[in-house]
A tleap script that builds the chain and sets N, CA, C and O, in Angstrom:
source leaprc.protein.ff14SB
mol = sequence {
  NMET LYS LYS LEU ALA LEU LEU LEU ILE LEU
  ILE PRO ILE ALA LEU PHE LEU ASP GLY THR
  LEU SER LYS ASP VAL PHE ASP TYR ARG ILE
  THR THR PHE SER GLY TRP LEU GLY LEU LEU
  LEU LEU VAL MET ILE ALA GLY VAL LEU VAL
  TRP ALA GLU ALA THR LYS ASN HIE GLU LYS
  GLU ASN ASN LEU CLYS
}
set mol.1.N position { 0.814 -1.183 0.000 }
set mol.1.CA position { 0.000 0.000 0.000 }
set mol.1.C position { 0.867 1.260 0.000 }
set mol.1.O position { 0.406 2.343 -0.362 }
set mol.2.N position { 2.125 1.106 0.410 }
set mol.2.CA position { 3.020 2.263 0.392 }
set mol.2.C position { 3.236 2.753 -1.035 }
set mol.2.O position { 3.338 3.955 -1.281 }
set mol.3.N position { 3.304 1.809 -1.975 }
set mol.3.CA position { 3.501 2.179 -3.378 }
set mol.3.C position { 2.304 2.952 -3.900 }
set mol.3.O position { 2.467 3.932 -4.626 }
set mol.4.N position { 1.104 2.522 -3.540 }
set mol.4.CA position { -0.104 3.206 -3.988 }
set mol.4.C position { -0.184 4.607 -3.393 }
set mol.4.O position { -0.538 5.562 -4.084 }
set mol.5.N position { 0.145 4.725 -2.114 }
set mol.5.CA position { 0.125 6.045 -1.479 }
set mol.5.C position { 1.146 6.969 -2.137 }
set mol.5.O position { 0.864 8.143 -2.380 }
set mol.6.N position { 2.318 6.443 -2.421 }
set mol.6.CA position { 3.338 7.250 -3.087 }
set mol.6.C position { 2.878 7.669 -4.482 }
set mol.6.O position { 3.100 8.806 -4.900 }
set mol.7.N position { 2.242 6.753 -5.195 }
set mol.7.CA position { 1.730 7.073 -6.524 }
set mol.7.C position { 0.658 8.151 -6.452 }
set mol.7.O position { 0.640 9.068 -7.273 }
set mol.8.N position { -0.231 8.044 -5.475 }
set mol.8.CA position { -1.298 9.028 -5.339 }
set mol.8.C position { -0.776 10.390 -4.909 }
set mol.8.O position { -1.432 11.404 -5.149 }
set mol.9.N position { 0.374 10.431 -4.288 }
set mol.9.CA position { 0.993 11.707 -3.921 }
set mol.9.C position { 1.753 12.289 -5.108 }
set mol.9.O position { 1.711 13.497 -5.342 }
set mol.10.N position { 2.445 11.438 -5.855 }
set mol.10.CA position { 3.276 11.920 -6.959 }
set mol.10.C position { 2.476 12.395 -8.165 }
set mol.10.O position { 2.924 13.288 -8.884 }
set mol.11.N position { 1.310 11.820 -8.398 }
set mol.11.CA position { 0.508 12.224 -9.557 }
set mol.11.C position { 0.097 13.689 -9.478 }
set mol.11.O position { 0.321 14.421 -10.442 }
set mol.12.N position { -0.495 14.155 -8.377 }
set mol.12.CA position { -0.850 15.584 -8.325 }
set mol.12.C position { 0.362 16.505 -8.383 }
set mol.12.O position { 0.288 17.595 -8.949 }
set mol.13.N position { 1.476 16.071 -7.801 }
set mol.13.CA position { 2.684 16.886 -7.858 }
set mol.13.C position { 3.170 16.992 -9.294 }
set mol.13.O position { 3.548 18.076 -9.738 }
set mol.14.N position { 3.166 15.893 -10.021 }
set mol.14.CA position { 3.591 15.920 -11.423 }
set mol.14.C position { 2.651 16.769 -12.266 }
set mol.14.O position { 3.100 17.512 -13.139 }
set mol.15.N position { 1.347 16.664 -12.011 }
set mol.15.CA position { 0.391 17.494 -12.745 }
set mol.15.C position { 0.591 18.969 -12.445 }
set mol.15.O position { 0.469 19.811 -13.335 }
set mol.16.N position { 0.892 19.275 -11.215 }
set mol.16.CA position { 1.077 20.671 -10.822 }
set mol.16.C position { 2.350 21.253 -11.442 }
set mol.16.O position { 2.368 22.409 -11.864 }
set mol.17.N position { 3.401 20.456 -11.493 }
set mol.17.CA position { 4.683 20.951 -11.991 }
set mol.17.C position { 4.792 20.939 -13.511 }
set mol.17.O position { 5.625 21.648 -14.076 }
set mol.18.N position { 3.971 20.152 -14.171 }
set mol.18.CA position { 4.038 20.065 -15.620 }
set mol.18.C position { 3.589 21.384 -16.246 }
set mol.18.O position { 2.546 21.925 -15.879 }
set mol.19.N position { 4.365 21.892 -17.177 }
set mol.19.CA position { 4.082 23.199 -17.759 }
set mol.19.C position { 2.780 23.276 -18.527 }
set mol.19.O position { 2.127 24.319 -18.515 }
set mol.20.N position { 2.378 22.200 -19.198 }
set mol.20.CA position { 1.161 22.257 -20.004 }
set mol.20.C position { -0.097 22.165 -19.156 }
set mol.20.O position { -1.141 22.688 -19.546 }
set mol.21.N position { -0.018 21.512 -18.009 }
set mol.21.CA position { -1.201 21.351 -17.178 }
set mol.21.C position { -1.268 22.352 -16.034 }
set mol.21.O position { -2.310 22.491 -15.393 }
set mol.22.N position { -0.180 23.042 -15.773 }
set mol.22.CA position { -0.159 23.931 -14.617 }
set mol.22.C position { -0.873 25.251 -14.860 }
set mol.22.O position { -1.009 26.048 -13.931 }
set mol.23.N position { -1.336 25.509 -16.086 }
set mol.23.CA position { -2.033 26.765 -16.354 }
set mol.23.C position { -3.294 26.875 -15.513 }
set mol.23.O position { -3.606 27.960 -15.023 }
set mol.24.N position { -4.021 25.790 -15.334 }
set mol.24.CA position { -5.199 25.787 -14.482 }
set mol.24.C position { -5.514 24.348 -14.109 }
set mol.24.O position { -6.350 23.707 -14.747 }
set mol.25.N position { -4.861 23.847 -13.101 }
set mol.25.CA position { -4.964 22.448 -12.733 }
set mol.25.C position { -6.381 22.087 -12.312 }
set mol.25.O position { -6.877 21.021 -12.676 }
set mol.26.N position { -7.037 22.952 -11.556 }
set mol.26.CA position { -8.349 22.604 -11.021 }
set mol.26.C position { -9.466 22.723 -12.054 }
set mol.26.O position { -10.560 22.205 -11.829 }
set mol.27.N position { -9.221 23.385 -13.171 }
set mol.27.CA position { -10.221 23.508 -14.220 }
set mol.27.C position { -9.859 22.635 -15.418 }
set mol.27.O position { -10.407 22.812 -16.506 }
set mol.28.N position { -8.952 21.711 -15.223 }
set mol.28.CA position { -8.474 20.873 -16.316 }
set mol.28.C position { -9.540 19.867 -16.722 }
set mol.28.O position { -10.112 19.183 -15.873 }
set mol.29.N position { -9.802 19.781 -18.005 }
set mol.29.CA position { -10.751 18.811 -18.550 }
set mol.29.C position { -10.034 17.972 -19.604 }
set mol.29.O position { -9.241 18.484 -20.395 }
set mol.30.N position { -10.327 16.692 -19.598 }
set mol.30.CA position { -9.731 15.802 -20.584 }
set mol.30.C position { -10.571 15.898 -21.858 }
set mol.30.O position { -11.739 15.509 -21.878 }
set mol.31.N position { -9.965 16.416 -22.906 }
set mol.31.CA position { -10.694 16.589 -24.155 }
set mol.31.C position { -10.047 15.847 -25.320 }
set mol.31.O position { -10.650 15.718 -26.385 }
set mol.32.N position { -8.839 15.365 -25.125 }
set mol.32.CA position { -8.133 14.703 -26.218 }
set mol.32.C position { -8.074 13.198 -25.974 }
set mol.32.O position { -8.239 12.718 -24.853 }
set mol.33.N position { -7.835 12.481 -27.055 }
set mol.33.CA position { -7.705 11.033 -26.962 }
set mol.33.C position { -6.492 10.647 -26.119 }
set mol.33.O position { -6.558 9.706 -25.328 }
set mol.34.N position { -5.394 11.365 -26.285 }
set mol.34.CA position { -4.192 11.054 -25.504 }
set mol.34.C position { -4.407 11.354 -24.023 }
set mol.34.O position { -3.830 10.682 -23.168 }
set mol.35.N position { -5.213 12.335 -23.718 }
set mol.35.CA position { -5.541 12.617 -22.320 }
set mol.35.C position { -6.308 11.479 -21.679 }
set mol.35.O position { -6.035 11.098 -20.541 }
set mol.36.N position { -7.274 10.933 -22.417 }
set mol.36.CA position { -8.029 9.785 -21.912 }
set mol.36.C position { -7.136 8.558 -21.784 }
set mol.36.O position { -7.289 7.777 -20.844 }
set mol.37.N position { -6.203 8.380 -22.720 }
set mol.37.CA position { -5.274 7.249 -22.611 }
set mol.37.C position { -4.374 7.399 -21.389 }
set mol.37.O position { -4.078 6.416 -20.710 }
set mol.38.N position { -3.941 8.613 -21.110 }
set mol.38.CA position { -3.129 8.857 -19.924 }
set mol.38.C position { -3.892 8.561 -18.649 }
set mol.38.O position { -3.349 7.959 -17.723 }
set mol.39.N position { -5.151 8.981 -18.594 }
set mol.39.CA position { -5.985 8.693 -17.427 }
set mol.39.C position { -6.195 7.191 -17.276 }
set mol.39.O position { -6.133 6.660 -16.168 }
set mol.40.N position { -6.443 6.512 -18.385 }
set mol.40.CA position { -6.608 5.061 -18.352 }
set mol.40.C position { -5.333 4.377 -17.858 }
set mol.40.O position { -5.397 3.421 -17.085 }
set mol.41.N position { -4.196 4.861 -18.298 }
set mol.41.CA position { -2.916 4.302 -17.862 }
set mol.41.C position { -2.738 4.474 -16.355 }
set mol.41.O position { -2.308 3.542 -15.675 }
set mol.42.N position { -3.062 5.652 -15.827 }
set mol.42.CA position { -2.939 5.888 -14.388 }
set mol.42.C position { -3.880 4.990 -13.590 }
set mol.42.O position { -3.498 4.463 -12.545 }
set mol.43.N position { -5.094 4.816 -14.073 }
set mol.43.CA position { -6.043 3.948 -13.382 }
set mol.43.C position { -5.564 2.504 -13.421 }
set mol.43.O position { -5.690 1.784 -12.431 }
set mol.44.N position { -5.020 2.077 -14.543 }
set mol.44.CA position { -4.528 0.707 -14.662 }
set mol.44.C position { -3.317 0.474 -13.759 }
set mol.44.O position { -3.207 -0.586 -13.143 }
set mol.45.N position { -2.417 1.436 -13.670 }
set mol.45.CA position { -1.255 1.299 -12.787 }
set mol.45.C position { -1.706 1.184 -11.339 }
set mol.45.O position { -1.215 0.333 -10.598 }
set mol.46.N position { -2.642 2.041 -10.935 }
set mol.46.CA position { -3.153 1.978 -9.566 }
set mol.46.C position { -3.840 0.633 -9.317 }
set mol.46.O position { -3.673 0.042 -8.250 }
set mol.47.N position { -4.601 0.152 -10.280 }
set mol.47.CA position { -5.273 -1.141 -10.135 }
set mol.47.C position { -4.296 -2.298 -10.006 }
set mol.47.O position { -4.510 -3.207 -9.204 }
set mol.48.N position { -3.233 -2.270 -10.783 }
set mol.48.CA position { -2.222 -3.325 -10.703 }
set mol.48.C position { -1.523 -3.295 -9.350 }
set mol.48.O position { -1.248 -4.347 -8.774 }
set mol.49.N position { -1.235 -2.115 -8.841 }
set mol.49.CA position { -0.584 -2.019 -7.532 }
set mol.49.C position { -1.490 -2.554 -6.427 }
set mol.49.O position { -1.022 -3.267 -5.540 }
set mol.50.N position { -2.763 -2.226 -6.467 }
set mol.50.CA position { -3.703 -2.723 -5.460 }
set mol.50.C position { -3.863 -4.233 -5.592 }
set mol.50.O position { -3.888 -4.948 -4.590 }
set mol.51.N position { -3.970 -4.718 -6.827 }
set mol.51.CA position { -4.130 -6.148 -7.050 }
set mol.51.C position { -2.899 -6.926 -6.584 }
set mol.51.O position { -3.030 -7.985 -5.972 }
set mol.52.N position { -1.716 -6.410 -6.869 }
set mol.52.CA position { -0.484 -7.091 -6.466 }
set mol.52.C position { -0.364 -7.142 -4.943 }
set mol.52.O position { 0.093 -8.143 -4.391 }
set mol.53.N position { -0.769 -6.077 -4.268 }
set mol.53.CA position { -0.706 -6.061 -2.811 }
set mol.53.C position { -1.739 -7.014 -2.214 }
set mol.53.O position { -1.479 -7.655 -1.195 }
set mol.54.N position { -2.894 -7.107 -2.838 }
set mol.54.CA position { -3.958 -7.960 -2.315 }
set mol.54.C position { -3.645 -9.441 -2.496 }
set mol.54.O position { -4.108 -10.260 -1.702 }
set mol.55.N position { -2.886 -9.802 -3.498 }
set mol.55.CA position { -2.598 -11.212 -3.749 }
set mol.55.C position { -1.317 -11.688 -3.070 }
set mol.55.O position { -0.958 -12.859 -3.189 }
set mol.56.N position { -0.624 -10.801 -2.364 }
set mol.56.CA position { 0.582 -11.216 -1.655 }
set mol.56.C position { 0.218 -12.180 -0.535 }
set mol.56.O position { -0.834 -12.069 0.093 }
set mol.57.N position { 1.111 -13.119 -0.306 }
set mol.57.CA position { 0.937 -14.072 0.766 }
set mol.57.C position { 1.645 -13.525 2.003 }
set mol.57.O position { 2.868 -13.384 2.008 }
set mol.58.N position { 0.889 -13.221 3.038 }
set mol.58.CA position { 1.448 -12.615 4.252 }
set mol.58.C position { 1.543 -13.654 5.370 }
set mol.58.O position { 1.103 -13.402 6.492 }
set mol.59.N position { 2.109 -14.804 5.068 }
set mol.59.CA position { 2.197 -15.865 6.070 }
set mol.59.C position { 3.137 -15.514 7.207 }
set mol.59.O position { 2.903 -15.927 8.342 }
set mol.60.N position { 4.182 -14.773 6.936 }
set mol.60.CA position { 5.208 -14.507 7.943 }
set mol.60.C position { 4.810 -13.392 8.911 }
set mol.60.O position { 5.455 -13.214 9.944 }
set mol.61.N position { 3.779 -12.659 8.594 }
set mol.61.CA position { 3.358 -11.565 9.473 }
set mol.61.C position { 2.478 -12.088 10.592 }
set mol.61.O position { 1.612 -12.932 10.363 }
set mol.62.N position { 2.692 -11.596 11.786 }
set mol.62.CA position { 1.881 -11.889 12.967 }
set mol.62.C position { 1.882 -13.371 13.333 }
set mol.62.O position { 0.884 -13.870 13.852 }
set mol.63.N position { 2.953 -14.069 13.081 }
set mol.63.CA position { 3.071 -15.458 13.492 }
set mol.63.C position { 3.921 -15.512 14.748 }
set mol.63.O position { 5.131 -15.285 14.708 }
set mol.64.N position { 3.283 -15.809 15.844 }
set mol.64.CA position { 3.998 -15.921 17.105 }
set mol.64.C position { 4.160 -17.399 17.431 }
set mol.64.O position { 3.210 -18.069 17.834 }
set mol.65.N position { 5.399 -17.902 17.246 }
set mol.65.CA position { 5.657 -19.323 17.515 }
set mol.65.C position { 6.597 -19.461 18.661 }
set mol.65.O position { 6.941 -20.579 19.046 }
savepdb mol mol.pdb
quit
């Protein structure tokens, strides 16, 4: 989950610092095909990170022997 949190923090920072999107970040609308592909890519990356964390085997955690 640390990776997902880091990703969710870095995305707004990258959007804010990027010269093309920083003109008005809060009024930004996706109007181009490449913009939608970028959004889809971000959603897919976040989904893969959540899925990978959920399928991990945590056998060694909280085992008191």
